C-alpha positions as CSV (number, residue, x, y, z in Angstrom):
1,X,-2.7,1.3,-19.8
2,X,-1.7,-0.4,-16.9
3,X,1.6,-2.1,-15.6
4,X,1.8,-5.0,-12.9
5,X,3.9,-7.9,-12.0
6,X,3.6,-11.7,-13.2
7,X,3.0,-12.1,-9.3
8,X,-0.1,-10.1,-9.4
9,X,-1.5,-11.3,-12.7
10,X,-0.8,-15.1,-12.8
11,X,-0.2,-16.1,-9.1
12,X,-2.5,-14.1,-7.3
13,X,-0.7,-11.8,-4.8
14,X,-2.4,-8.8,-3.5
15,X,-2.2,-5.3,-4.9
16,X,-0.9,-3.2,-2.0
17,X,0.4,-0.3,-4.0
18,X,-0.9,1.8,-7.2
19,X,0.4,4.6,-9.0
20,X,-1.2,6.9,-11.7
21,X,2.0,7.9,-13.6
22,X,2.2,11.5,-14.9
23,X,1.8,10.1,-18.0
24,X,-1.5,8.8,-17.3
25,X,-0.6,5.2,-17.3
26,X,-1.1,3.0,-13.8
27,X,1.0,0.8,-12.1
28,X,-0.6,-1.8,-9.7
29,X,2.4,-3.8,-7.6
30,X,2.4,-6.1,-4.3
31,X,4.4,-3.6,-2.2
32,X,7.3,-5.5,-2.5
33,X,10.7,-4.8,-4.4
34,X,9.7,-6.0,-7.9
35,X,12.3,-6.3,-11.0
36,X,11.8,-4.7,-14.2
37,X,11.4,-8.3,-15.8
38,X,8.8,-9.1,-14.0
39,X,6.6,-6.4,-15.5
40,X,3.6,-7.1,-17.1
41,X,1.7,-4.3,-19.4
42,X,-2.1,-4.8,-19.4
43,X,-5.4,-3.0,-20.0
44,X,-6.3,-1.0,-16.9
45,X,-9.8,-2.8,-17.0
46,X,-8.8,-6.3,-16.8
47,X,-6.8,-5.2,-13.8
48,X,-9.7,-3.5,-12.0
49,X,-12.3,-6.3,-13.2
50,X,-10.0,-8.6,-11.0
51,X,-9.7,-6.3,-8.2
52,X,-12.7,-4.2,-7.8
53,X,-11.2,-2.2,-4.7
54,X,-9.4,-0.3,-7.4
55,X,-12.2,1.6,-8.1
56,X,-11.6,3.8,-5.2
57,X,-8.1,5.0,-7.1
58,X,-10.1,5.9,-10.2
59,X,-9.9,9.7,-9.3
60,X,-6.2,9.4,-8.0
61,X,-4.6,12.5,-10.1
62,X,-1.4,11.7,-12.2
63,X,1.4,11.9,-9.8
64,X,-0.2,10.6,-7.0
65,X,-0.3,6.9,-5.5
66,X,-1.9,5.0,-2.7
67,X,-0.9,2.0,-0.6
68,X,-2.8,-0.2,1.9
69,X,-1.6,-2.7,4.5
70,X,-3.5,-5.9,3.3
71,X,-6.0,-6.4,0.5
72,X,-9.1,-5.8,2.9
73,X,-7.6,-2.6,4.4
74,X,-8.5,0.9,3.1
75,X,-6.4,2.8,0.4
76,X,-3.9,5.8,1.7
77,X,-3.2,8.3,-0.8
78,X,0.0,10.2,-1.1
79,X,1.7,12.7,-3.5
80,X,5.0,11.7,-5.0
81,X,7.9,13.7,-3.5
82,X,9.4,14.0,-7.1
83,X,6.0,14.7,-8.7
84,X,6.3,18.7,-7.8
85,X,7.7,20.8,-10.3
């Protein structure tokens, strides 16, 4: 299971931020502020088919994220500060 935004799924905005949530779900976002109402639940395979560079995040541990400055830039990984117990 993954969540993205209408702007990404329907409008072609680039995915610049990815999260692997602690519960195992994924979030693929444009890197800007988004409203909950803009969220779109989708099968993670559909998103990765559309954006092959997401394959670079397949081993991202739960509680981690990755960001990039543009669609062609490499992903930079980070651990969420609140992920530590």
